[in-house]
C-alpha positions as CSV (number, residue, x, y, z in Angstrom):
1,X,61.1,254.1,-6.1
2,X,59.5,255.2,-9.4
3,X,56.2,254.5,-10.2
4,X,55.2,252.4,-13.3
5,X,53.2,255.7,-14.8
6,X,56.0,258.0,-13.9
7,X,58.8,258.9,-16.5
8,X,62.4,258.5,-15.3
9,X,63.7,259.9,-18.8
10,X,62.5,263.8,-18.8
11,X,64.4,264.7,-22.2
12,X,65.4,262.6,-25.5
13,X,68.0,262.7,-27.7
14,X,66.7,262.6,-31.4
15,X,69.4,260.8,-33.4
16,X,68.5,262.6,-36.8
17,X,70.9,262.1,-39.3
18,X,74.2,262.3,-36.9
19,X,75.3,259.2,-38.4
20,X,76.0,260.8,-42.0
21,X,77.8,264.2,-40.7
22,X,79.1,264.7,-44.4
23,X,75.4,265.0,-45.5
24,X,74.2,267.7,-42.8
25,X,74.9,270.9,-44.9
26,X,73.0,268.9,-48.0
27,X,69.9,267.9,-46.0
28,X,70.0,271.2,-44.4
29,X,69.3,272.9,-47.8
30,X,67.1,270.3,-48.8
31,X,64.7,270.4,-45.8
32,X,64.7,274.2,-45.7
33,X,63.7,274.3,-49.4
34,X,61.1,271.8,-49.2
35,X,59.8,273.3,-46.0
36,X,59.4,276.9,-47.7
37,X,57.9,275.2,-50.7
38,X,55.3,273.2,-48.6
39,X,54.4,276.5,-46.8
40,X,54.0,278.4,-49.6
41,X,52.2,276.1,-52.0
42,X,49.7,275.0,-49.3
43,X,49.0,278.6,-48.0
44,X,48.6,279.6,-51.8
45,X,45.9,276.7,-52.2
46,X,44.0,278.1,-48.8
47,X,44.0,281.4,-50.1
48,X,43.3,280.5,-53.6
49,X,40.1,278.3,-52.5
50,X,38.5,281.2,-50.1
51,X,39.3,284.0,-52.2
52,X,37.9,282.6,-55.6
53,X,34.2,281.9,-55.8
54,X,34.7,279.6,-58.7
55,X,36.6,277.3,-56.2
56,X,33.7,277.1,-53.7
57,X,32.9,273.4,-54.4
58,X,33.5,270.1,-52.0
59,X,36.2,269.1,-53.9
60,X,38.3,272.7,-53.7
61,X,36.8,272.7,-49.7
62,X,38.2,269.2,-48.9
63,X,41.6,270.1,-50.7
64,X,41.8,273.1,-48.5
65,X,41.4,271.0,-45.6
66,X,44.2,268.8,-46.7
67,X,46.6,271.6,-47.5
68,X,45.9,272.8,-43.8
69,X,46.8,269.2,-42.8
70,X,50.0,269.2,-44.7
71,X,50.9,272.5,-42.8
72,X,50.7,271.1,-39.6
73,X,52.3,267.6,-40.4
74,X,55.3,269.8,-42.0
75,X,55.5,272.1,-39.2
76,X,55.4,269.4,-36.4
77,X,58.3,267.8,-37.9
78,X,60.8,270.0,-40.1
79,X,61.5,272.7,-37.7
80,X,62.9,270.6,-35.2
81,X,64.8,268.3,-37.7
82,X,66.3,271.6,-39.1
83,X,67.4,272.5,-35.6
84,X,68.9,269.2,-35.2
85,X,71.1,269.3,-38.4
86,X,72.3,272.7,-37.4
87,X,73.1,271.5,-33.6
88,X,75.8,269.2,-32.1
89,X,73.1,267.3,-30.0
90,X,69.4,267.5,-30.9
91,X,67.1,267.0,-27.6
92,X,63.6,267.3,-26.9
93,X,61.7,267.5,-23.7
94,X,59.2,264.7,-22.6
95,X,56.2,267.2,-22.8
96,X,57.7,268.5,-26.2
97,X,58.0,264.9,-27.7
98,X,54.5,263.9,-27.1
99,X,53.3,267.4,-28.5
100,X,55.1,266.7,-31.4
101,X,53.5,263.0,-31.6
102,X,50.1,264.2,-31.2
103,X,50.3,266.9,-33.9
104,X,51.9,264.3,-36.3
105,X,49.4,261.4,-35.6
106,X,46.6,264.0,-35.8
107,X,47.6,265.1,-39.0
108,X,48.5,262.0,-40.6
109,X,45.6,259.9,-39.8
110,X,43.4,263.0,-40.8
111,X,44.9,263.2,-44.3
112,X,44.5,259.0,-44.7
113,X,40.6,259.6,-43.6
114,X,40.2,263.0,-45.7
115,X,41.9,260.9,-48.9
116,X,38.8,258.4,-48.6
117,X,36.4,261.3,-48.3
118,X,37.6,263.2,-51.5
119,X,37.7,259.4,-53.5
120,X,34.1,259.2,-52.7
121,X,33.5,263.1,-53.8
122,X,35.3,262.0,-57.1
123,X,33.0,258.7,-57.1
124,X,30.0,260.7,-56.9
125,X,30.9,263.5,-59.5
126,X,31.9,261.0,-62.0
127,X,29.6,257.9,-61.2
128,X,26.4,260.1,-60.0
129,X,26.7,263.7,-61.7
130,X,22.5,264.2,-61.5
131,X,22.7,263.6,-57.7
132,X,26.0,265.1,-56.7
133,X,24.6,268.8,-55.7
134,X,22.2,266.6,-52.9
135,X,24.6,263.8,-52.1
136,X,27.5,266.7,-51.3
137,X,25.7,269.6,-50.0
138,X,27.8,272.4,-48.2
139,X,26.4,271.5,-45.0
140,X,27.0,267.4,-45.5
141,X,30.8,268.3,-46.2
142,X,31.3,270.7,-43.2
143,X,29.8,268.2,-40.9
144,X,32.3,265.4,-42.7
145,X,35.4,267.4,-42.3
146,X,34.5,268.1,-38.6
147,X,34.2,264.6,-38.4
148,X,37.5,263.6,-39.5
149,X,39.2,266.4,-37.7
150,X,37.5,265.3,-34.1
151,X,38.0,261.3,-34.6
152,X,41.6,261.7,-35.6
153,X,41.9,264.1,-32.7
154,X,40.6,261.3,-30.3
155,X,42.9,259.0,-32.1
156,X,46.0,260.9,-31.7
157,X,44.9,261.6,-27.9
158,X,44.4,258.2,-27.2
159,X,47.8,257.3,-29.0
160,X,49.8,260.0,-27.0
161,X,47.9,259.3,-23.7
162,X,48.9,255.6,-23.8
163,X,52.4,256.8,-24.6
164,X,52.7,258.9,-21.5
165,X,51.7,256.2,-19.4
166,X,54.9,254.4,-20.1
167,X,58.1,254.5,-18.2
168,X,61.6,255.4,-19.8
169,X,64.4,254.5,-17.9
170,X,66.8,254.7,-20.4
171,X,68.5,254.6,-23.1
172,X,66.8,258.1,-24.4
173,X,68.0,258.3,-28.1
174,X,65.5,257.9,-30.4
175,X,66.5,256.5,-33.5
176,X,64.6,258.9,-35.9
177,X,64.6,262.7,-36.5
178,X,61.3,263.1,-34.8
179,X,59.0,261.5,-32.2
180,X,57.3,258.7,-33.5
181,X,55.3,255.6,-32.0
182,X,57.7,252.7,-33.1
183,X,61.2,253.9,-32.0
184,X,59.4,255.4,-28.9
185,X,57.9,251.8,-28.0
186,X,61.6,250.3,-28.4
187,X,62.8,252.8,-25.6
188,X,60.2,251.7,-23.0
189,X,61.0,249.8,-20.0
190,X,57.4,248.5,-19.2
191,X,55.0,246.7,-21.0
192,X,53.8,248.2,-24.3
193,X,51.0,245.6,-25.1
194,X,48.3,247.9,-24.9
195,X,49.8,250.4,-27.1
196,X,50.8,247.8,-29.6
197,X,47.2,247.0,-29.8
198,X,46.2,250.3,-30.3
199,X,48.7,251.4,-32.8
200,X,47.7,248.3,-34.5
201,X,44.1,249.0,-34.7
202,X,44.6,252.3,-35.7
203,X,46.9,251.3,-38.5
204,X,43.9,248.4,-39.7
205,X,41.6,251.5,-39.8
206,X,43.4,254.2,-41.4
207,X,45.9,252.3,-43.5
208,X,43.7,249.4,-44.3
209,X,40.0,249.9,-44.3
210,X,40.5,253.0,-45.8
211,X,42.8,252.4,-48.3
212,X,40.2,249.3,-49.0
213,X,37.2,252.2,-49.6
214,X,39.5,254.3,-51.4
215,X,40.5,251.5,-54.1
216,X,36.4,250.7,-54.1
217,X,35.5,254.2,-55.0
218,X,38.4,254.2,-57.8
219,X,37.2,250.8,-59.1
220,X,33.9,252.2,-59.7
221,X,35.4,255.6,-60.8
222,X,37.7,253.5,-63.7
223,X,34.5,251.4,-64.5
224,X,32.3,254.2,-65.0
225,X,34.8,256.2,-67.2
226,X,35.4,252.6,-69.5
227,X,31.7,252.6,-70.3
228,X,31.8,255.9,-71.6
229,X,31.3,256.2,-75.2
230,X,33.2,260.1,-75.8
231,X,36.7,260.0,-75.9
232,X,36.3,263.6,-74.8
233,X,34.1,262.5,-72.1
234,X,36.6,259.9,-70.7
235,X,39.5,262.6,-70.8
236,X,37.6,265.0,-68.8
237,X,36.3,262.5,-66.4
238,X,39.9,261.0,-65.9
239,X,41.3,264.6,-65.5
240,X,38.9,265.3,-62.6
241,X,40.4,262.4,-60.4
242,X,44.1,262.0,-61.6
243,X,45.7,264.4,-59.6
244,X,44.2,263.1,-56.5
245,X,44.8,259.1,-57.4
246,X,48.4,260.4,-57.8
247,X,48.5,261.8,-54.3
248,X,46.6,258.7,-52.9
249,X,49.2,256.4,-54.5
250,X,52.2,258.7,-53.2
251,X,51.1,259.0,-49.8
252,X,49.8,255.4,-49.2
253,X,52.7,254.0,-50.9
254,X,55.3,256.0,-48.0
255,X,52.8,255.2,-44.9
256,X,52.5,251.4,-45.9
257,X,56.4,251.1,-45.9
258,X,56.8,253.1,-42.8
259,X,54.0,251.3,-40.4
260,X,52.8,248.3,-42.1
261,X,55.8,245.9,-40.8
262,X,56.1,243.8,-37.7
263,X,57.7,245.8,-34.7
264,X,60.7,243.0,-35.0
265,X,61.6,244.0,-38.5
266,X,62.1,247.8,-37.5
267,X,64.7,249.5,-39.5
268,X,65.5,253.0,-38.2
269,X,67.3,253.6,-41.7
270,X,64.5,252.6,-43.8
271,X,61.5,254.6,-41.7
272,X,63.7,257.6,-42.2
273,X,63.7,257.5,-45.6
274,X,59.9,256.6,-45.7
275,X,59.1,259.2,-43.0
276,X,60.9,262.2,-45.3
277,X,58.4,260.9,-48.2
278,X,55.0,261.3,-46.3
279,X,55.9,263.8,-43.9
280,X,58.2,266.3,-46.0
281,X,57.9,265.4,-49.8
282,X,54.1,264.9,-49.8
283,X,53.2,267.9,-48.3
284,X,55.7,269.8,-50.7
285,X,54.4,267.8,-54.0
286,X,50.3,267.9,-53.2
287,X,50.0,271.9,-54.2
288,X,52.2,271.3,-57.3
289,X,50.3,268.4,-58.1
290,X,46.8,269.7,-57.8
291,X,47.9,273.4,-59.6
292,X,49.6,272.2,-62.4
293,X,47.0,269.2,-63.4
294,X,44.1,271.3,-62.5
295,X,42.5,274.1,-64.9
296,X,40.5,275.6,-62.2
297,X,43.4,276.3,-59.7
298,X,45.5,277.5,-62.8
299,X,42.6,280.0,-64.0
300,X,42.2,281.3,-60.3
301,X,45.8,281.7,-59.7
302,X,46.1,283.4,-63.2
303,X,43.3,285.8,-62.2
304,X,45.4,286.8,-58.8
305,X,48.5,287.3,-60.6
306,X,46.4,289.6,-63.3
307,X,45.5,291.3,-60.5
308,X,48.8,292.2,-58.7
309,X,50.4,293.2,-62.3
310,X,47.6,295.7,-62.9
């Protein structure tokens, strides 16, 4: 007899987009293009921030970490999704599934937490400019980023560890194109009460509390901008936070659609669509948003292109 903590299923089948065979070629081309753009764009951001002295500030230090998180997120999802689109049956081992789940939860929760830190950074820069250098010192920024990575690694370890304790006796088809908590819980043949509580607590902290803190930061920022007398000052202040605000709105919208809903209302089709938004489209667009709307990044990029042309 199999013990409750032992999994009978040694591998899962990722359903992917097999229910739409006519879209396989189209989706393969789209995903491959988006993955290439995401990798190149985020690598360029990291290279620019590390090599340009003009970008050695807290905002760009956080942006460099955000780009790293985006690379981890897309790389944990897209390669396996592309394999699934090109093969008849897309299987993933139990250990491979848990590994994918760990890196996805780690990068996703880290991004939510870092976006809150970046919102606070913009709040200090606009609302308390005279105290910016003391409040956002390089040492403090380093400690904050290490804390973000560490706390979220612990969260990912707990969620993944709890998942490995469940029994999976069959069926073994995951109604998604990667290993995610909601569809995995539906496949378990053992009680998932503890997992559901932990998932709810993580959602409340990373999705709820961080969202409220980000809203508070931007509420103070907008109030401070409206109090400015100079139209040029308002424009400059808004331009320093508009890129981050766009990323926040786009990322939180997709995450809320994917996770903030009762388990009973879980819809595979809806979750696949929203997962594409936060795990593929958002990491691809982030570098473009920060590059196209940021003068400092564009100047650094121009200097690099000029040096190559010479």
